[in-house]
Residue frames as qw, qx, qy, qz and C-alpha x, y, z in Angstrom:
[[0.045, -0.563, -0.008, 0.825, -84.75, 39.16, 63.80],
 [0.593, 0.699, 0.391, -0.084, -86.74, 40.47, 60.87],
 [0.633, 0.159, 0.320, 0.687, -84.90, 41.43, 57.71],
 [0.069, 0.693, -0.042, -0.716, -84.10, 44.92, 56.51],
 [0.571, 0.375, 0.658, 0.316, -85.35, 44.98, 52.91],
 [0.155, 0.600, -0.150, -0.770, -84.93, 47.44, 50.06],
 [0.552, 0.353, 0.732, 0.190, -86.98, 46.49, 46.99],
 [0.027, 0.373, -0.295, -0.880, -86.73, 48.42, 43.73],
 [0.508, 0.544, 0.656, -0.127, -89.97, 48.58, 41.75],
 [0.257, -0.133, 0.458, 0.840, -89.09, 49.66, 38.23],
 [0.487, 0.563, 0.361, -0.562, -92.77, 49.84, 37.19],
 [0.741, 0.537, 0.372, 0.153, -93.17, 50.18, 33.37],
 [0.044, 0.934, -0.294, -0.197, -89.77, 51.70, 32.68],
 [0.315, -0.559, 0.699, 0.316, -86.59, 50.86, 30.75],
 [0.777, 0.447, -0.340, -0.285, -85.95, 49.20, 27.41],
 [0.982, -0.070, -0.098, 0.149, -84.01, 45.93, 27.29],
 [0.623, 0.409, -0.242, 0.622, -80.67, 47.70, 26.82],
 [0.187, -0.672, 0.229, -0.679, -81.45, 50.26, 29.52],
 [0.861, -0.443, 0.049, -0.246, -82.38, 47.46, 31.91],
 [0.908, 0.132, -0.178, 0.357, -79.14, 45.65, 31.09],
 [0.325, 0.558, -0.272, 0.713, -77.10, 48.77, 31.85],
 [0.473, -0.631, 0.171, -0.590, -78.96, 49.45, 35.11],
 [0.957, -0.280, -0.043, -0.059, -78.56, 45.87, 36.33],
 [0.772, 0.286, -0.236, 0.515, -74.87, 45.93, 35.53],
 [0.055, 0.618, -0.268, 0.737, -74.46, 49.18, 37.49],
 [0.719, -0.539, 0.092, -0.428, -76.42, 47.83, 40.47],
 [0.974, -0.076, -0.138, 0.163, -74.30, 44.67, 40.51],
 [0.579, 0.427, -0.271, 0.640, -71.03, 46.60, 40.31],
 [0.164, -0.625, 0.252, -0.720, -71.99, 49.00, 43.08],
 [0.857, -0.434, 0.002, -0.278, -73.25, 46.22, 45.35],
 [0.898, 0.111, -0.249, 0.344, -69.92, 44.45, 44.95],
 [0.313, 0.513, -0.311, 0.737, -68.21, 47.53, 46.37],
 [0.465, -0.546, 0.202, -0.667, -70.37, 47.54, 49.51],
 [0.266, 0.026, -0.922, 0.278, -70.31, 45.30, 52.55],
 [0.536, -0.415, -0.230, -0.698, -73.97, 44.91, 53.44],
 [0.418, -0.295, 0.684, -0.520, -75.13, 43.73, 56.86],
 [0.007, -0.009, -0.992, -0.128, -76.24, 40.10, 56.88],
 [0.203, 0.502, 0.755, -0.369, -79.81, 41.10, 57.76],
 [0.276, 0.595, -0.072, -0.752, -80.18, 43.39, 54.71],
 [0.557, 0.286, 0.748, 0.220, -81.97, 42.00, 51.65],
 [0.160, 0.457, -0.275, -0.830, -81.93, 43.78, 48.27],
 [0.530, 0.405, 0.745, 0.011, -84.68, 42.96, 45.75],
 [0.084, 0.294, -0.390, -0.869, -85.01, 44.13, 42.15],
 [0.477, 0.471, 0.706, -0.230, -88.52, 44.03, 40.60],
 [0.006, -0.253, 0.493, 0.832, -88.30, 44.65, 36.83],
 [0.700, 0.271, -0.064, -0.658, -91.09, 44.38, 34.24],
 [0.914, 0.019, 0.380, -0.138, -91.95, 40.80, 33.21],
 [0.798, 0.584, -0.131, 0.072, -89.87, 40.78, 29.96],
 [0.260, 0.728, -0.533, 0.344, -86.69, 41.44, 31.95],
 [0.790, -0.505, 0.239, -0.253, -87.14, 38.85, 34.70],
 [0.972, 0.084, 0.009, 0.220, -84.85, 36.25, 33.12],
 [0.489, 0.617, -0.231, 0.572, -82.08, 38.76, 32.51],
 [0.340, -0.729, 0.291, -0.519, -82.45, 40.08, 36.05],
 [0.935, -0.314, 0.138, -0.090, -82.22, 36.53, 37.41],
 [0.841, 0.337, -0.133, 0.401, -79.01, 36.00, 35.47],
 [0.154, 0.688, -0.315, 0.636, -77.48, 39.08, 37.08],
 [0.645, -0.601, 0.202, -0.426, -78.79, 38.07, 40.51],
 [0.986, -0.051, -0.109, 0.113, -76.97, 34.74, 40.25],
 [0.682, 0.276, -0.201, 0.647, -73.70, 36.67, 40.23],
 [0.002, -0.526, 0.174, -0.832, -74.67, 39.37, 42.72],
 [0.101, -0.069, -0.765, 0.632, -76.15, 40.03, 46.16],
 [0.450, 0.087, 0.145, -0.877, -79.75, 40.79, 45.23],
 [0.343, 0.264, 0.899, -0.063, -82.91, 38.75, 44.78],
 [0.096, -0.090, -0.554, -0.822, -85.58, 39.07, 42.10],
 [0.286, 0.412, 0.682, -0.532, -89.23, 40.04, 42.39],
 [0.125, 0.446, 0.675, 0.574, -92.08, 40.33, 39.91],
 [0.108, -0.064, 0.117, -0.985, -94.41, 43.32, 39.91],
 [0.680, 0.038, 0.091, -0.726, -97.69, 41.42, 39.66],
 [0.052, -0.062, 0.993, 0.088, -99.23, 37.96, 39.35],
 [0.510, -0.240, -0.524, -0.639, -102.56, 36.46, 38.30],
 [0.512, -0.249, 0.551, -0.610, -105.07, 35.38, 40.92],
 [0.929, 0.170, -0.009, -0.329, -105.76, 32.30, 38.78],
 [0.753, -0.334, 0.535, 0.188, -103.75, 29.07, 38.66],
 [0.223, -0.179, 0.697, 0.657, -103.71, 28.74, 34.85],
 [0.407, 0.562, 0.716, -0.081, -106.02, 28.79, 31.82],
 [0.348, 0.586, 0.453, 0.574, -107.49, 31.10, 29.21],
 [0.242, -0.895, -0.190, 0.323, -106.39, 34.40, 30.74],
 [0.648, 0.558, 0.104, 0.509, -104.64, 36.19, 27.90],
 [0.168, 0.773, -0.186, 0.583, -101.83, 38.45, 29.01],
 [0.651, -0.693, 0.169, -0.259, -101.68, 37.14, 32.57],
 [0.422, 0.468, -0.729, 0.267, -98.70, 35.57, 34.35],
 [0.828, -0.439, -0.284, -0.202, -99.24, 32.79, 36.90],
 [0.487, -0.734, 0.453, -0.138, -97.43, 32.09, 40.15],
 [0.924, -0.026, 0.354, 0.141, -96.46, 28.70, 38.71],
 [0.645, 0.683, -0.004, 0.344, -94.66, 30.46, 35.85],
 [0.073, -0.874, 0.350, -0.329, -92.77, 32.65, 38.31],
 [0.782, -0.454, 0.421, -0.070, -91.92, 29.62, 40.43],
 [0.916, 0.260, 0.211, 0.220, -90.54, 27.81, 37.37],
 [0.451, 0.752, -0.146, 0.458, -88.19, 30.79, 36.82],
 [0.658, -0.264, -0.438, 0.553, -87.09, 30.68, 40.47],
 [0.033, -0.640, -0.008, -0.768, -88.38, 34.19, 41.17],
 [0.316, -0.050, -0.725, 0.610, -88.17, 35.01, 44.87],
 [0.073, 0.420, 0.489, -0.761, -90.73, 37.75, 45.56],
 [0.084, 0.473, 0.626, 0.615, -93.78, 39.36, 43.95],
 [0.114, 0.080, 0.251, -0.958, -95.52, 42.68, 44.60],
 [0.114, -0.505, -0.810, -0.275, -99.31, 42.49, 45.02],
 [0.200, -0.811, -0.528, 0.156, -101.94, 45.10, 45.77],
 [0.359, -0.077, 0.042, 0.929, -99.83, 48.07, 44.65],
 [0.178, 0.588, 0.357, -0.704, -101.81, 51.30, 44.77],
 [0.251, 0.394, -0.465, -0.752, -101.54, 51.63, 40.99],
 [0.162, -0.109, -0.950, -0.243, -103.03, 48.16, 40.50],
 [0.023, 0.510, 0.745, -0.429, -105.85, 49.08, 42.85],
 [0.160, 0.608, 0.110, -0.770, -106.48, 52.48, 41.22],
 [0.285, 0.455, -0.503, -0.677, -106.02, 51.69, 37.52],
 [0.383, 0.101, -0.865, -0.308, -107.05, 48.03, 37.31],
 [0.678, -0.355, -0.127, -0.631, -109.72, 47.77, 39.99],
 [0.563, 0.044, -0.791, 0.237, -107.94, 45.29, 42.23],
 [0.597, -0.639, -0.053, -0.483, -109.75, 44.75, 45.50],
 [0.363, -0.549, 0.684, -0.315, -108.70, 43.34, 48.85],
 [0.900, 0.068, 0.374, -0.213, -110.32, 40.07, 47.76],
 [0.758, 0.618, -0.192, 0.079, -108.15, 40.03, 44.63],
 [0.057, 0.736, -0.604, 0.302, -105.07, 40.71, 46.74],
 [0.674, -0.333, 0.585, -0.306, -105.92, 37.82, 49.07],
 [0.934, 0.297, 0.183, -0.083, -106.29, 35.43, 46.10],
 [0.557, 0.723, -0.356, 0.201, -102.94, 36.54, 44.66],
 [0.275, -0.643, 0.636, -0.325, -101.25, 36.09, 48.03],
 [0.855, -0.095, 0.460, -0.219, -102.61, 32.53, 48.15],
 [0.850, 0.522, -0.049, 0.042, -101.31, 31.75, 44.68],
 [0.276, 0.769, -0.504, 0.280, -97.84, 33.04, 45.50],
 [0.467, -0.506, 0.644, -0.333, -97.58, 31.17, 48.80],
 [0.939, 0.129, 0.260, -0.184, -98.82, 27.99, 47.14],
 [0.821, 0.515, -0.074, 0.234, -95.90, 28.21, 44.72],
 [0.788, -0.287, -0.114, 0.533, -93.24, 29.21, 47.22],
 [0.312, 0.510, 0.035, 0.801, -92.93, 32.92, 46.44],
 [0.261, -0.435, -0.499, 0.702, -92.91, 35.65, 49.08],
 [0.112, 0.804, 0.464, 0.355, -95.62, 38.29, 48.55],
 [0.218, -0.097, -0.208, 0.949, -94.85, 41.97, 49.08],
 [0.044, -0.685, -0.716, -0.124, -98.35, 43.16, 49.97],
 [0.146, 0.202, -0.016, 0.968, -99.04, 46.88, 49.57],
 [0.185, -0.744, -0.635, 0.099, -101.49, 48.82, 51.72],
 [0.269, -0.186, -0.088, 0.941, -102.11, 52.53, 52.16],
 [0.170, 0.756, 0.536, -0.335, -104.49, 55.45, 51.93],
 [0.375, 0.551, 0.334, 0.667, -105.09, 58.04, 49.22],
 [0.146, 0.204, -0.181, 0.951, -105.04, 61.80, 49.88],
 [0.479, -0.440, -0.229, -0.725, -108.79, 62.15, 50.45],
 [0.806, -0.376, -0.457, 0.001, -108.72, 59.36, 53.02],
 [0.552, -0.039, -0.373, 0.745, -105.75, 60.91, 54.81],
 [0.051, -0.290, 0.031, -0.955, -107.43, 64.32, 54.87],
 [0.659, -0.421, -0.271, -0.561, -110.60, 62.73, 56.27],
 [0.284, -0.509, 0.704, -0.407, -108.48, 61.04, 58.98],
 [0.933, 0.038, 0.083, -0.347, -109.52, 57.61, 57.69],
 [0.396, 0.598, -0.696, -0.018, -106.01, 56.24, 57.17],
 [0.257, -0.273, 0.868, -0.325, -106.24, 53.78, 60.07],
 [0.731, 0.262, 0.426, -0.464, -109.65, 52.50, 58.97],
 [0.699, 0.602, -0.275, -0.271, -108.47, 52.02, 55.38],
 [0.237, 0.544, -0.799, 0.100, -105.23, 50.27, 56.28],
 [0.468, -0.145, 0.763, -0.422, -106.98, 48.05, 58.83],
 [0.810, 0.361, 0.240, -0.396, -109.48, 46.84, 56.21],
 [0.602, 0.633, -0.469, -0.129, -106.73, 46.21, 53.64],
 [0.006, 0.457, -0.857, 0.237, -104.61, 44.22, 56.11],
 [0.571, -0.010, 0.686, -0.451, -107.52, 42.20, 57.49],
 [0.804, 0.442, 0.182, -0.353, -109.15, 41.37, 54.16],
 [0.565, 0.675, -0.466, -0.088, -105.86, 40.76, 52.34],
 [0.314, 0.474, -0.776, 0.272, -103.97, 38.76, 54.96],
 [0.424, -0.331, 0.606, -0.586, -105.96, 37.64, 57.97],
 [0.936, 0.083, -0.072, -0.336, -107.19, 34.45, 56.29],
 [0.608, 0.459, -0.616, 0.200, -103.61, 33.15, 56.57],
 [0.828, -0.506, -0.191, 0.148, -102.28, 31.07, 59.43],
 [0.349, -0.879, 0.246, 0.212, -99.21, 32.34, 61.30],
 [0.702, -0.185, 0.527, 0.442, -96.79, 30.11, 59.39],
 [0.501, 0.556, 0.468, 0.471, -97.86, 31.48, 56.03],
 [0.040, -0.990, -0.129, -0.034, -98.08, 35.07, 57.27],
 [0.533, -0.693, 0.305, 0.376, -94.40, 34.93, 58.20],
 [0.614, 0.147, 0.525, 0.571, -93.60, 34.51, 54.49],
 [0.214, 0.849, 0.400, 0.272, -95.24, 37.87, 53.74],
 [0.339, -0.124, -0.091, 0.928, -93.64, 41.31, 53.52],
 [0.083, 0.847, 0.516, -0.095, -95.93, 44.32, 53.96],
 [0.353, 0.124, 0.127, 0.919, -95.32, 47.67, 52.26],
 [0.015, 0.766, 0.484, -0.424, -97.10, 50.78, 53.52],
 [0.317, 0.304, 0.383, 0.812, -97.77, 53.24, 50.71],
 [0.097, 0.654, 0.338, -0.670, -99.04, 56.69, 51.60],
 [0.553, 0.503, 0.558, 0.359, -100.50, 57.00, 48.10],
 [0.086, 0.986, 0.144, -0.016, -100.53, 60.78, 48.38],
 [0.321, -0.801, 0.414, 0.290, -96.72, 60.67, 48.59],
 [0.707, 0.029, 0.610, 0.358, -96.05, 58.53, 45.50],
 [0.462, 0.385, 0.475, 0.642, -94.73, 60.40, 42.49],
 [0.050, -0.928, -0.327, -0.172, -95.84, 63.72, 43.97],
 [0.358, 0.544, -0.334, 0.681, -92.57, 64.75, 45.55],
 [0.538, -0.613, 0.207, -0.540, -94.31, 64.69, 48.93],
 [0.519, 0.124, -0.810, 0.244, -93.02, 62.39, 51.62],
 [0.671, -0.658, -0.303, -0.159, -94.68, 61.33, 54.81],
 [0.129, -0.772, 0.508, -0.360, -92.71, 62.57, 57.78],
 [0.351, 0.203, -0.888, 0.215, -90.84, 59.86, 59.69],
 [0.273, 0.013, 0.657, -0.702, -93.38, 60.37, 62.47],
 [0.712, 0.240, -0.008, -0.660, -96.33, 59.84, 60.11],
 [0.656, 0.312, -0.664, -0.178, -94.72, 56.77, 58.56],
 [0.157, 0.179, -0.874, 0.424, -93.75, 55.25, 61.91],
 [0.488, 0.020, 0.425, -0.762, -97.28, 55.83, 63.23],
 [0.823, 0.232, -0.164, -0.492, -98.85, 53.70, 60.49],
 [0.550, 0.340, -0.759, 0.076, -96.10, 51.08, 60.55],
 [0.075, -0.156, 0.792, -0.585, -96.57, 50.68, 64.30],
 [0.658, 0.110, 0.233, -0.708, -100.33, 50.47, 63.79],
 [0.773, 0.290, -0.477, -0.300, -99.92, 47.68, 61.21],
 [0.368, 0.260, -0.840, 0.302, -97.65, 45.75, 63.57],
 [0.339, -0.071, 0.599, -0.722, -100.19, 46.21, 66.35],
 [0.787, 0.176, -0.087, -0.584, -102.92, 44.75, 64.11],
 [0.677, 0.295, -0.674, -0.028, -100.70, 41.76, 63.39],
 [0.098, 0.229, -0.801, 0.545, -99.92, 41.30, 67.09],
 [0.562, -0.020, 0.362, -0.743, -103.60, 41.38, 68.03],
 [0.862, 0.230, -0.197, -0.406, -104.34, 38.62, 65.53],
 [0.859, 0.272, -0.420, 0.113, -101.18, 36.48, 65.65],
 [0.762, -0.574, -0.083, 0.288, -99.30, 37.54, 68.80],
 [0.107, -0.931, 0.268, 0.223, -96.25, 39.70, 69.38],
 [0.591, -0.350, 0.634, 0.355, -93.70, 37.05, 68.38],
 [0.568, 0.450, 0.601, 0.337, -95.16, 36.67, 64.89],
 [0.181, 0.964, 0.196, 0.005, -95.79, 40.41, 64.44],
 [0.284, -0.849, 0.351, 0.274, -92.18, 41.17, 65.29],
 [0.620, -0.112, 0.659, 0.411, -90.96, 38.80, 62.54],
 [0.497, 0.697, 0.487, 0.174, -92.81, 40.62, 59.73],
 [0.353, -0.151, 0.179, 0.906, -90.84, 43.18, 57.71],
 [0.215, 0.848, 0.466, -0.131, -92.86, 46.32, 57.01],
 [0.491, 0.080, 0.269, 0.825, -91.48, 48.59, 54.29],
 [0.124, 0.708, 0.201, -0.666, -92.11, 52.25, 53.57],
 [0.493, 0.306, 0.649, 0.492, -93.26, 52.90, 50.02],
 [0.165, 0.918, 0.361, -0.005, -93.65, 56.63, 49.49],
 [0.329, 0.884, -0.136, 0.302, -90.97, 58.73, 47.75],
 [0.753, -0.573, 0.184, 0.265, -88.03, 57.28, 49.65],
 [0.533, 0.789, -0.210, 0.223, -84.73, 58.81, 48.51],
 [0.706, 0.107, -0.415, 0.563, -81.08, 58.66, 49.62],
 [0.044, 0.459, -0.229, 0.857, -81.62, 62.01, 51.35],
 [0.572, -0.400, 0.189, -0.691, -84.41, 60.78, 53.65],
 [0.821, -0.014, -0.557, -0.125, -83.86, 57.01, 53.83],
 [0.414, 0.155, -0.698, 0.563, -81.60, 57.03, 56.86],
 [0.273, -0.150, 0.380, -0.871, -84.08, 59.04, 58.94],
 [0.783, -0.053, -0.202, -0.586, -87.00, 56.83, 57.86],
 [0.790, 0.088, -0.605, 0.042, -85.12, 53.58, 58.42],
 [0.155, 0.271, -0.658, 0.685, -84.15, 54.71, 61.92],
 [0.627, -0.255, 0.105, -0.729, -87.81, 54.39, 62.99],
 [0.378, -0.280, 0.851, -0.235, -88.34, 51.23, 65.05],
 [0.676, 0.295, 0.634, -0.232, -91.13, 49.76, 62.89],
 [0.589, 0.743, -0.160, -0.274, -89.79, 50.73, 59.45],
 [0.799, -0.259, 0.502, 0.206, -87.78, 47.81, 58.10],
 [0.423, -0.067, 0.593, 0.682, -86.82, 49.19, 54.70],
 [0.318, 0.530, 0.000, -0.786, -88.38, 50.57, 51.56],
 [0.603, 0.453, 0.623, 0.207, -90.32, 49.72, 48.42],
 [0.170, -0.566, 0.200, 0.781, -88.57, 52.12, 46.07],
 [0.609, 0.688, 0.391, -0.049, -90.05, 53.50, 42.84],
 [0.432, 0.896, -0.073, 0.075, -88.35, 56.32, 40.95],
 [0.218, -0.817, 0.534, -0.006, -85.09, 56.16, 42.89],
 [0.792, -0.144, 0.586, 0.094, -84.63, 52.51, 41.89],
 [0.726, 0.653, 0.191, 0.100, -84.13, 53.57, 38.27],
 [0.276, 0.830, -0.408, 0.262, -80.75, 55.12, 39.06],
 [0.831, -0.035, -0.489, 0.262, -78.18, 52.70, 40.44],
 [0.293, 0.284, -0.437, 0.802, -76.42, 55.33, 42.56],
 [0.456, -0.364, 0.123, -0.802, -79.67, 56.44, 44.21],
 [0.885, -0.197, -0.319, -0.276, -80.86, 52.88, 44.76],
 [0.744, 0.032, -0.497, 0.445, -77.60, 51.77, 46.36],
 [0.037, 0.385, -0.321, 0.864, -77.61, 54.98, 48.39],
 [0.690, -0.365, 0.003, -0.625, -80.90, 53.85, 49.90],
 [0.905, -0.053, -0.421, 0.042, -79.66, 50.29, 50.40],
 [0.586, 0.140, -0.471, 0.644, -76.69, 51.55, 52.39],
 [0.264, -0.629, 0.053, -0.729, -78.82, 53.88, 54.54],
 [0.852, -0.462, -0.230, -0.084, -79.00, 51.13, 57.17]]
């Protein structure tokens, strides 16, 4: 059975002390809950807080993810962080291809594929983001866009490596806008992604891949979204910055 996953993406938020307080609150609230064995909680802080987050994770029920990684192994790439560095810190997951990285930093599907390869080489699990912007949705191109992102970012992998990947569908038009895709809209794309995987790798492999929803998921709508058969959890932005909201989403299963 594939895992139910809730991953909190803090983005570029929190000072050191604020991060410390948030992690402490998340840990305390997780200790009060009895999570199903198939539910995985991941916290993805900014790079400077990875070590502190790992220390908290050692005493709690969550795992740690980075928000980005270089597509290069090592070398003269000032400001970059390699997969080998993350591996040496025993980081578990890493987000790649987030819509903000694509929009603001020009990351392409080719870049995403290279980052996926680096992470898998060093034993980290990639959380690979795909999704359409508003203009593409309005032009009814969402399937075309998502298909290209999935194929160019992941289809060079063999089945064994693909099963280490988590996919996050981001309706970009629903991120930070207060808009949310309806459960029906979200399920439609999630099912489409799983169908693409099944066509390439077979049903057995496709049914092992966790596909997360990444568009303005909140405690108030998480239960309805997570009830959809192909939605296996959420990649959570703003709501992950408040421990009560984040744990409210975690317990929506």
